[in-house]
LOKOLTOR-206226 format. One record per residue (C-alpha): residue in one letter; residue number from 1; x, y, z. Coordinates in steps of 0.25 Angstrom, whole numbers, plus 5000, padded with zeros to 4 digits. Each point is the difference from the previous one (the first is absolute). Last residue first. Example, Ala and Ser with C-alpha at 12.3 -4.5 7.8 and 13.67 -1.06 7.14 Angstrom:
<atoms>
resn = S	resi = 2	c1 = 5055	c2 = 4996	c3 = 5029
resn = A	resi = 1	c1 = 4994	c2 = 4986	c3 = 5002
</atoms>
This chain:
<atoms>
resn = A	resi = 304	c1 = 5458	c2 = 5483	c3 = 5378
resn = Y	resi = 303	c1 = 4993	c2 = 4987	c3 = 4999
resn = F	resi = 302	c1 = 4995	c2 = 4997	c3 = 4986
resn = I	resi = 301	c1 = 4988	c2 = 4990	c3 = 4999
resn = K	resi = 300	c1 = 4998	c2 = 4991	c3 = 4989
resn = R	resi = 299	c1 = 5005	c2 = 4988	c3 = 5007
resn = D	resi = 298	c1 = 4992	c2 = 5003	c3 = 5012
resn = Q	resi = 297	c1 = 4987	c2 = 4999	c3 = 4992
resn = T	resi = 296	c1 = 5000	c2 = 4985	c3 = 4997
resn = F	resi = 295	c1 = 5005	c2 = 4995	c3 = 5014
resn = F	resi = 294	c1 = 4991	c2 = 5010	c3 = 5007
resn = H	resi = 293	c1 = 4987	c2 = 4998	c3 = 4992
resn = V	resi = 292	c1 = 5001	c2 = 4985	c3 = 5000
resn = C	resi = 291	c1 = 5003	c2 = 4999	c3 = 5015
resn = T	resi = 290	c1 = 4989	c2 = 5010	c3 = 5004
resn = I	resi = 289	c1 = 4990	c2 = 4993	c3 = 4991
resn = I	resi = 288	c1 = 5004	c2 = 4986	c3 = 5006
resn = L	resi = 287	c1 = 5000	c2 = 5005	c3 = 5014
resn = L	resi = 286	c1 = 4986	c2 = 5007	c3 = 4999
resn = L	resi = 285	c1 = 4994	c2 = 4988	c3 = 4994
resn = S	resi = 284	c1 = 5006	c2 = 4991	c3 = 5010
resn = I	resi = 283	c1 = 4995	c2 = 5008	c3 = 5012
resn = L	resi = 282	c1 = 4986	c2 = 5001	c3 = 4994
resn = V	resi = 281	c1 = 4999	c2 = 4985	c3 = 4997
resn = V	resi = 280	c1 = 5005	c2 = 4997	c3 = 5014
resn = T	resi = 279	c1 = 4990	c2 = 5010	c3 = 5007
resn = I	resi = 278	c1 = 4989	c2 = 4993	c3 = 4991
resn = A	resi = 277	c1 = 5004	c2 = 4987	c3 = 5006
resn = S	resi = 276	c1 = 5000	c2 = 5005	c3 = 5014
resn = A	resi = 275	c1 = 4986	c2 = 5006	c3 = 4999
resn = V	resi = 274	c1 = 4996	c2 = 4986	c3 = 4994
resn = G	resi = 273	c1 = 5005	c2 = 4993	c3 = 5012
resn = T	resi = 272	c1 = 4996	c2 = 5010	c3 = 5010
resn = N	resi = 271	c1 = 4985	c2 = 5000	c3 = 4997
resn = S	resi = 270	c1 = 4994	c2 = 5007	c3 = 5011
resn = Q	resi = 269	c1 = 4989	c2 = 5006	c3 = 4991
resn = D	resi = 268	c1 = 5001	c2 = 5015	c3 = 5004
resn = F	resi = 267	c1 = 5014	c2 = 4999	c3 = 5006
resn = A	resi = 266	c1 = 5008	c2 = 4992	c3 = 4991
resn = K	resi = 265	c1 = 4992	c2 = 4999	c3 = 4987
resn = Q	resi = 264	c1 = 4996	c2 = 5015	c3 = 5001
resn = Y	resi = 263	c1 = 5014	c2 = 5005	c3 = 5003
resn = V	resi = 262	c1 = 5007	c2 = 4991	c3 = 4989
resn = Y	resi = 261	c1 = 4989	c2 = 5006	c3 = 4991
resn = F	resi = 260	c1 = 5005	c2 = 5014	c3 = 5004
resn = L	resi = 259	c1 = 5014	c2 = 4996	c3 = 4997
resn = L	resi = 258	c1 = 4996	c2 = 4995	c3 = 4986
resn = M	resi = 257	c1 = 4991	c2 = 5012	c3 = 4996
resn = N	resi = 256	c1 = 4985	c2 = 5002	c3 = 4999
resn = S	resi = 255	c1 = 4995	c2 = 5012	c3 = 4993
resn = A	resi = 254	c1 = 4990	c2 = 4993	c3 = 4991
resn = N	resi = 253	c1 = 4997	c2 = 4990	c3 = 5010
resn = G	resi = 252	c1 = 4985	c2 = 5001	c3 = 4997
resn = P	resi = 251	c1 = 5000	c2 = 5015	c3 = 5005
resn = G	resi = 250	c1 = 5009	c2 = 4998	c3 = 5007
resn = G	resi = 249	c1 = 5013	c2 = 4997	c3 = 5007
resn = K	resi = 248	c1 = 4995	c2 = 5005	c3 = 5013
resn = T	resi = 247	c1 = 4998	c2 = 5013	c3 = 4992
resn = M	resi = 246	c1 = 5006	c2 = 5012	c3 = 5008
resn = I	resi = 245	c1 = 5004	c2 = 4997	c3 = 5014
resn = Y	resi = 244	c1 = 5005	c2 = 4985	c3 = 4998
resn = L	resi = 243	c1 = 5006	c2 = 5004	c3 = 4986
resn = H	resi = 242	c1 = 5007	c2 = 5011	c3 = 5007
resn = D	resi = 241	c1 = 5006	c2 = 4991	c3 = 5010
resn = V	resi = 240	c1 = 5004	c2 = 4988	c3 = 4991
resn = M	resi = 239	c1 = 5009	c2 = 5004	c3 = 4989
resn = K	resi = 238	c1 = 5014	c2 = 4995	c3 = 4999
resn = Y	resi = 237	c1 = 5001	c2 = 4995	c3 = 4986
resn = A	resi = 236	c1 = 5002	c2 = 5014	c3 = 4993
resn = N	resi = 235	c1 = 5009	c2 = 5004	c3 = 5011
resn = T	resi = 234	c1 = 5009	c2 = 4988	c3 = 4995
resn = L	resi = 233	c1 = 5001	c2 = 5006	c3 = 4986
resn = T	resi = 232	c1 = 5002	c2 = 5014	c3 = 5005
resn = I	resi = 231	c1 = 5012	c2 = 4996	c3 = 5008
resn = I	resi = 230	c1 = 5006	c2 = 4991	c3 = 4989
resn = M	resi = 229	c1 = 4998	c2 = 5011	c3 = 4989
resn = V	resi = 228	c1 = 5006	c2 = 5010	c3 = 5010
resn = Y	resi = 227	c1 = 5013	c2 = 4992	c3 = 5001
resn = L	resi = 226	c1 = 5002	c2 = 4999	c3 = 4985
resn = T	resi = 225	c1 = 4996	c2 = 5014	c3 = 4998
resn = T	resi = 224	c1 = 5010	c2 = 5005	c3 = 5009
resn = P	resi = 223	c1 = 5011	c2 = 4993	c3 = 4992
resn = K	resi = 222	c1 = 4994	c2 = 5005	c3 = 4988
resn = L	resi = 221	c1 = 5000	c2 = 5014	c3 = 5003
resn = M	resi = 220	c1 = 5013	c2 = 5003	c3 = 4993
resn = P	resi = 219	c1 = 4994	c2 = 4995	c3 = 4987
resn = W	resi = 218	c1 = 4987	c2 = 5009	c3 = 5002
resn = T	resi = 217	c1 = 5008	c2 = 5013	c3 = 5003
resn = I	resi = 216	c1 = 5011	c2 = 4999	c3 = 4989
resn = R	resi = 215	c1 = 4995	c2 = 4995	c3 = 4986
resn = L	resi = 214	c1 = 4985	c2 = 5000	c3 = 5002
resn = F	resi = 213	c1 = 4999	c2 = 5013	c3 = 5009
resn = T	resi = 212	c1 = 5010	c2 = 5008	c3 = 4992
resn = Q	resi = 211	c1 = 4994	c2 = 4996	c3 = 4987
resn = R	resi = 210	c1 = 4986	c2 = 5005	c3 = 5005
resn = S	resi = 209	c1 = 5006	c2 = 5013	c3 = 5006
resn = N	resi = 208	c1 = 5007	c2 = 5004	c3 = 4987
resn = A	resi = 207	c1 = 5015	c2 = 4996	c3 = 4997
resn = G	resi = 206	c1 = 5008	c2 = 5011	c3 = 4994
resn = D	resi = 205	c1 = 5014	c2 = 4994	c3 = 5002
resn = I	resi = 204	c1 = 5003	c2 = 5011	c3 = 5010
resn = R	resi = 203	c1 = 4987	c2 = 4996	c3 = 5008
resn = A	resi = 202	c1 = 5004	c2 = 4985	c3 = 5000
resn = A	resi = 201	c1 = 5014	c2 = 5004	c3 = 5005
resn = E	resi = 200	c1 = 4993	c2 = 5008	c3 = 5011
resn = Y	resi = 199	c1 = 4991	c2 = 4989	c3 = 5003
resn = L	resi = 198	c1 = 5011	c2 = 4990	c3 = 5002
resn = E	resi = 197	c1 = 5008	c2 = 5010	c3 = 5008
resn = Y	resi = 196	c1 = 4988	c2 = 4999	c3 = 5010
resn = N	resi = 195	c1 = 5004	c2 = 4986	c3 = 5005
resn = I	resi = 194	c1 = 4988	c2 = 4992	c3 = 5004
resn = N	resi = 193	c1 = 4999	c2 = 4997	c3 = 5014
resn = Q	resi = 192	c1 = 4990	c2 = 5011	c3 = 5003
resn = L	resi = 191	c1 = 4991	c2 = 4994	c3 = 4990
resn = G	resi = 190	c1 = 5000	c2 = 4986	c3 = 5007
resn = S	resi = 189	c1 = 4997	c2 = 5006	c3 = 5013
resn = I	resi = 188	c1 = 4988	c2 = 5007	c3 = 4994
resn = Y	resi = 187	c1 = 4996	c2 = 4987	c3 = 4994
resn = F	resi = 186	c1 = 5000	c2 = 4993	c3 = 5013
resn = I	resi = 185	c1 = 4991	c2 = 5011	c3 = 5006
resn = M	resi = 184	c1 = 4991	c2 = 4999	c3 = 4988
resn = V	resi = 183	c1 = 4996	c2 = 4985	c3 = 5004
resn = Y	resi = 182	c1 = 4994	c2 = 5005	c3 = 5013
resn = G	resi = 181	c1 = 4993	c2 = 5011	c3 = 4993
resn = A	resi = 180	c1 = 4994	c2 = 4990	c3 = 4990
resn = Q	resi = 179	c1 = 4995	c2 = 4991	c3 = 5011
resn = K	resi = 178	c1 = 4987	c2 = 5005	c3 = 5005
resn = W	resi = 177	c1 = 4995	c2 = 5006	c3 = 4987
resn = I	resi = 176	c1 = 5003	c2 = 4988	c3 = 4992
resn = L	resi = 175	c1 = 4993	c2 = 4991	c3 = 5010
resn = M	resi = 174	c1 = 4987	c2 = 5009	c3 = 5000
resn = V	resi = 173	c1 = 5000	c2 = 5000	c3 = 4985
resn = I	resi = 172	c1 = 5001	c2 = 4985	c3 = 4999
resn = L	resi = 171	c1 = 4989	c2 = 4999	c3 = 5010
resn = A	resi = 170	c1 = 4990	c2 = 5008	c3 = 4991
resn = G	resi = 169	c1 = 5005	c2 = 4992	c3 = 4988
resn = L	resi = 168	c1 = 4997	c2 = 4987	c3 = 5007
resn = V	resi = 167	c1 = 4986	c2 = 5005	c3 = 5004
resn = T	resi = 166	c1 = 4996	c2 = 5005	c3 = 4987
resn = D	resi = 165	c1 = 4995	c2 = 4988	c3 = 4992
resn = P	resi = 164	c1 = 4995	c2 = 4992	c3 = 5012
resn = H	resi = 163	c1 = 4991	c2 = 5011	c3 = 5004
resn = G	resi = 162	c1 = 4998	c2 = 5005	c3 = 5015
resn = L	resi = 161	c1 = 5014	c2 = 5006	c3 = 5002
resn = F	resi = 160	c1 = 4998	c2 = 5010	c3 = 4989
resn = R	resi = 159	c1 = 4985	c2 = 5002	c3 = 5001
resn = W	resi = 158	c1 = 4998	c2 = 5013	c3 = 4993
resn = S	resi = 157	c1 = 4985	c2 = 5004	c3 = 5000
resn = S	resi = 156	c1 = 5002	c2 = 5012	c3 = 5009
resn = N	resi = 155	c1 = 5009	c2 = 5007	c3 = 4989
resn = I	resi = 154	c1 = 5009	c2 = 5012	c3 = 5004
resn = Y	resi = 153	c1 = 4995	c2 = 5000	c3 = 5015
resn = G	resi = 152	c1 = 5003	c2 = 4985	c3 = 5000
resn = L	resi = 151	c1 = 5014	c2 = 5002	c3 = 4996
resn = L	resi = 150	c1 = 5003	c2 = 5007	c3 = 5014
resn = G	resi = 149	c1 = 4991	c2 = 4990	c3 = 5007
resn = Y	resi = 148	c1 = 4986	c2 = 5002	c3 = 5005
resn = M	resi = 147	c1 = 4992	c2 = 4996	c3 = 4988
resn = P	resi = 146	c1 = 5008	c2 = 4988	c3 = 4997
resn = T	resi = 145	c1 = 5012	c2 = 4996	c3 = 5009
resn = Y	resi = 144	c1 = 5013	c2 = 5001	c3 = 4991
resn = I	resi = 143	c1 = 5006	c2 = 5011	c3 = 5008
resn = F	resi = 142	c1 = 4996	c2 = 4995	c3 = 5013
resn = L	resi = 141	c1 = 5006	c2 = 4986	c3 = 4997
resn = W	resi = 140	c1 = 5012	c2 = 5008	c3 = 4995
resn = I	resi = 139	c1 = 5002	c2 = 5006	c3 = 5014
resn = N	resi = 138	c1 = 4996	c2 = 4987	c3 = 5007
resn = A	resi = 137	c1 = 5011	c2 = 4992	c3 = 4993
resn = V	resi = 136	c1 = 5010	c2 = 5011	c3 = 5002
resn = A	resi = 135	c1 = 4998	c2 = 5000	c3 = 5015
resn = V	resi = 134	c1 = 5001	c2 = 4984	c3 = 5000
resn = M	resi = 133	c1 = 5013	c2 = 5001	c3 = 4992
resn = P	resi = 132	c1 = 5006	c2 = 5009	c3 = 5010
resn = L	resi = 131	c1 = 5004	c2 = 5014	c3 = 4994
resn = L	resi = 130	c1 = 5014	c2 = 5003	c3 = 4998
resn = T	resi = 129	c1 = 5001	c2 = 4995	c3 = 4986
resn = P	resi = 128	c1 = 4989	c2 = 5010	c3 = 4996
resn = Y	resi = 127	c1 = 5009	c2 = 5012	c3 = 5005
resn = F	resi = 126	c1 = 5012	c2 = 4997	c3 = 4990
resn = F	resi = 125	c1 = 4995	c2 = 5009	c3 = 4989
resn = S	resi = 124	c1 = 4996	c2 = 5011	c3 = 5009
resn = V	resi = 123	c1 = 5013	c2 = 4999	c3 = 5008
resn = R	resi = 122	c1 = 5008	c2 = 5000	c3 = 4987
resn = V	resi = 121	c1 = 4993	c2 = 5013	c3 = 4995
resn = A	resi = 120	c1 = 5001	c2 = 5006	c3 = 5014
resn = G	resi = 119	c1 = 5015	c2 = 4998	c3 = 5000
resn = K	resi = 118	c1 = 5002	c2 = 5005	c3 = 4986
resn = G	resi = 117	c1 = 4992	c2 = 5013	c3 = 5003
resn = L	resi = 116	c1 = 5006	c2 = 5008	c3 = 4989
resn = K	resi = 115	c1 = 5010	c2 = 4995	c3 = 4991
resn = V	resi = 114	c1 = 4994	c2 = 4987	c3 = 4994
resn = K	resi = 113	c1 = 5010	c2 = 4991	c3 = 4993
resn = N	resi = 112	c1 = 5001	c2 = 4988	c3 = 5010
resn = A	resi = 111	c1 = 4985	c2 = 5001	c3 = 5003
resn = F	resi = 110	c1 = 4997	c2 = 5000	c3 = 4985
resn = I	resi = 109	c1 = 5009	c2 = 4988	c3 = 4997
resn = A	resi = 108	c1 = 4995	c2 = 4992	c3 = 5012
resn = M	resi = 107	c1 = 4986	c2 = 5002	c3 = 4997
resn = G	resi = 106	c1 = 5002	c2 = 4996	c3 = 4985
resn = V	resi = 105	c1 = 5008	c2 = 4988	c3 = 5005
resn = A	resi = 104	c1 = 4989	c2 = 4996	c3 = 5010
resn = L	resi = 103	c1 = 4989	c2 = 5001	c3 = 4990
resn = A	resi = 102	c1 = 5008	c2 = 4991	c3 = 4991
resn = I	resi = 101	c1 = 5003	c2 = 4990	c3 = 5011
resn = S	resi = 100	c1 = 4986	c2 = 5000	c3 = 5005
resn = V	resi = 99	c1 = 4994	c2 = 4998	c3 = 4987
resn = P	resi = 98	c1 = 5010	c2 = 4988	c3 = 4996
resn = V	resi = 97	c1 = 4997	c2 = 4993	c3 = 5013
resn = I	resi = 96	c1 = 4986	c2 = 5004	c3 = 5002
resn = V	resi = 95	c1 = 4994	c2 = 4993	c3 = 4987
resn = V	resi = 94	c1 = 5007	c2 = 4987	c3 = 4999
resn = A	resi = 93	c1 = 4999	c2 = 4998	c3 = 5015
resn = V	resi = 92	c1 = 4985	c2 = 5003	c3 = 5001
resn = I	resi = 91	c1 = 4997	c2 = 4991	c3 = 4988
resn = L	resi = 90	c1 = 5008	c2 = 4988	c3 = 5006
resn = N	resi = 89	c1 = 4993	c2 = 5002	c3 = 5013
resn = N	resi = 88	c1 = 4986	c2 = 5000	c3 = 4994
resn = I	resi = 87	c1 = 5004	c2 = 4987	c3 = 4992
resn = F	resi = 86	c1 = 5005	c2 = 4993	c3 = 5012
resn = S	resi = 85	c1 = 4988	c2 = 5004	c3 = 5008
resn = Q	resi = 84	c1 = 4991	c2 = 4995	c3 = 4989
resn = T	resi = 83	c1 = 5007	c2 = 4987	c3 = 4999
resn = F	resi = 82	c1 = 5000	c2 = 4998	c3 = 5015
resn = I	resi = 81	c1 = 4985	c2 = 5003	c3 = 5000
resn = T	resi = 80	c1 = 4998	c2 = 4990	c3 = 4989
resn = D	resi = 79	c1 = 5005	c2 = 4989	c3 = 5009
resn = K	resi = 78	c1 = 4999	c2 = 4987	c3 = 4992
resn = T	resi = 77	c1 = 5012	c2 = 4997	c3 = 4992
resn = F	resi = 76	c1 = 5012	c2 = 5009	c3 = 5005
resn = L	resi = 75	c1 = 4996	c2 = 5001	c3 = 5014
resn = T	resi = 74	c1 = 4995	c2 = 4985	c3 = 5001
resn = V	resi = 73	c1 = 5013	c2 = 4995	c3 = 4995
resn = Y	resi = 72	c1 = 5008	c2 = 5009	c3 = 5010
resn = N	resi = 71	c1 = 4992	c2 = 4995	c3 = 5012
resn = Q	resi = 70	c1 = 5001	c2 = 4985	c3 = 4995
resn = F	resi = 69	c1 = 5015	c2 = 5001	c3 = 5000
resn = G	resi = 68	c1 = 5002	c2 = 4990	c3 = 5011
resn = I	resi = 67	c1 = 4987	c2 = 4997	c3 = 5008
resn = F	resi = 66	c1 = 5005	c2 = 4999	c3 = 5014
resn = K	resi = 65	c1 = 4989	c2 = 5002	c3 = 5010
resn = P	resi = 64	c1 = 5000	c2 = 5011	c3 = 5011
resn = G	resi = 63	c1 = 4994	c2 = 4996	c3 = 5013
resn = T	resi = 62	c1 = 4988	c2 = 4991	c3 = 5003
resn = M	resi = 61	c1 = 4991	c2 = 5009	c3 = 5008
resn = V	resi = 60	c1 = 5002	c2 = 5013	c3 = 4992
resn = T	resi = 59	c1 = 5002	c2 = 4992	c3 = 4987
resn = S	resi = 58	c1 = 4986	c2 = 5004	c3 = 4993
resn = M	resi = 57	c1 = 5003	c2 = 5015	c3 = 5004
resn = N	resi = 56	c1 = 5012	c2 = 5001	c3 = 4991
resn = N	resi = 55	c1 = 5014	c2 = 4993	c3 = 5000
resn = K	resi = 54	c1 = 5002	c2 = 4991	c3 = 4988
resn = F	resi = 53	c1 = 5015	c2 = 4999	c3 = 5000
resn = L	resi = 52	c1 = 5011	c2 = 5002	c3 = 4989
resn = S	resi = 51	c1 = 4999	c2 = 5015	c3 = 5001
resn = M	resi = 50	c1 = 5004	c2 = 4999	c3 = 5015
resn = Y	resi = 49	c1 = 5014	c2 = 4996	c3 = 4997
resn = V	resi = 48	c1 = 5002	c2 = 5012	c3 = 4989
resn = S	resi = 47	c1 = 4994	c2 = 5009	c3 = 5010
resn = Y	resi = 46	c1 = 5009	c2 = 4996	c3 = 5011
resn = G	resi = 45	c1 = 5012	c2 = 5002	c3 = 4991
resn = I	resi = 44	c1 = 4996	c2 = 5014	c3 = 4996
resn = P	resi = 43	c1 = 4997	c2 = 5003	c3 = 5015
resn = Y	resi = 42	c1 = 5014	c2 = 4994	c3 = 5004
resn = F	resi = 41	c1 = 5007	c2 = 5008	c3 = 4989
resn = T	resi = 40	c1 = 4994	c2 = 5014	c3 = 5003
resn = F	resi = 39	c1 = 4998	c2 = 5003	c3 = 5014
resn = I	resi = 38	c1 = 5009	c2 = 4991	c3 = 5008
resn = A	resi = 37	c1 = 5011	c2 = 4997	c3 = 4990
resn = L	resi = 36	c1 = 5000	c2 = 5015	c3 = 4995
resn = F	resi = 35	c1 = 5001	c2 = 5005	c3 = 5014
resn = I	resi = 34	c1 = 5011	c2 = 4990	c3 = 5003
resn = M	resi = 33	c1 = 5007	c2 = 5004	c3 = 4988
resn = S	resi = 32	c1 = 4999	c2 = 5015	c3 = 5003
resn = P	resi = 31	c1 = 5006	c2 = 4998	c3 = 5014
resn = L	resi = 30	c1 = 5011	c2 = 4991	c3 = 4994
resn = L	resi = 29	c1 = 5005	c2 = 5009	c3 = 4989
resn = L	resi = 28	c1 = 5009	c2 = 5008	c3 = 5009
resn = G	resi = 27	c1 = 5005	c2 = 4988	c3 = 5007
resn = W	resi = 26	c1 = 5003	c2 = 4994	c3 = 4987
resn = A	resi = 25	c1 = 5008	c2 = 5012	c3 = 4995
resn = L	resi = 24	c1 = 5007	c2 = 5001	c3 = 5013
resn = R	resi = 23	c1 = 5004	c2 = 4985	c3 = 5000
resn = T	resi = 22	c1 = 5005	c2 = 5001	c3 = 4986
resn = T	resi = 21	c1 = 5008	c2 = 5012	c3 = 5003
resn = R	resi = 20	c1 = 5006	c2 = 4993	c3 = 5012
resn = W	resi = 19	c1 = 5003	c2 = 4988	c3 = 4991
resn = K	resi = 18	c1 = 5007	c2 = 5008	c3 = 4990
resn = K	resi = 17	c1 = 5009	c2 = 5006	c3 = 5011
resn = R	resi = 16	c1 = 5003	c2 = 4987	c3 = 5005
resn = R	resi = 15	c1 = 5003	c2 = 4995	c3 = 4986
resn = E	resi = 14	c1 = 5009	c2 = 5012	c3 = 4997
resn = R	resi = 13	c1 = 5008	c2 = 4998	c3 = 5014
resn = S	resi = 12	c1 = 5002	c2 = 4985	c3 = 4996
resn = L	resi = 11	c1 = 5005	c2 = 5004	c3 = 4987
resn = D	resi = 10	c1 = 5010	c2 = 5010	c3 = 5006
resn = V	resi = 9	c1 = 5005	c2 = 4990	c3 = 5010
resn = S	resi = 8	c1 = 5002	c2 = 4989	c3 = 4989
resn = I	resi = 7	c1 = 5008	c2 = 5010	c3 = 4991
resn = T	resi = 6	c1 = 5008	c2 = 5004	c3 = 5012
resn = H	resi = 5	c1 = 5003	c2 = 4985	c3 = 5003
resn = P	resi = 4	c1 = 5003	c2 = 4997	c3 = 4986
resn = S	resi = 3	c1 = 5011	c2 = 5011	c3 = 5000
resn = Q	resi = 2	c1 = 4998	c2 = 5013	c3 = 4993
resn = M	resi = 1	c1 = 5010	c2 = 5005	c3 = 4990
</atoms>
């Protein structure tokens, strides 16, 4: 039987060991926490603060003027461009998230099963992701250019980027083409983590390809899908450079998006207060959607 002194020494040793482990953990996390604090939390906090001020060309001489939530009231009641940008972004997100995921799953399954030239197939699918967004925007700008572009040779009367009814669809096609290969990589990794014995058992039981996909492949890919949906959703709202090159938000703000509207307000119109308010709305929207999606879908996911 151990004496009280021995027990005390053992407990002290355990506490010191736990303290060293805790210090090591915090030491490893510290660089990332400093980076997040400087480049994420501080800008968000400053945007929230500046959104409560009137800060535009009329306040250059007097400095920012505190107006409370007036910027938010103006956005949701009087700013028709903000409303249009909000709707455009919502349409883009609703379309490209499921389409990109569906296309990426199909590409991943094909790239995972193909026997000849598997590496070439994967590279060809992934290649658009490697291109800078500015290069992609210029490529598709050429494709959509009437008369001289690739589609212009087919029908010179097509004005995909010049008509309000088609400009959003044209941008959606480009975005799906750009990110489907990136999403595919995650699904290839997910497919390789599925136990092959499950497919063997399904084959012995006489399951066809459709049943195998619905009963085994897709349920086992749900953890990947949860992550991918968050990534594609945030990508749907991070559109500035290609809009600047291709449409400038036109025609008639038919292709304007929230983040590009932030750029217009902050740099074209020097209205930092309203730009900050739009930024806060955008961050809040993404945070709410992400949290709701994560906490509702995570319960339905099976982690192998």
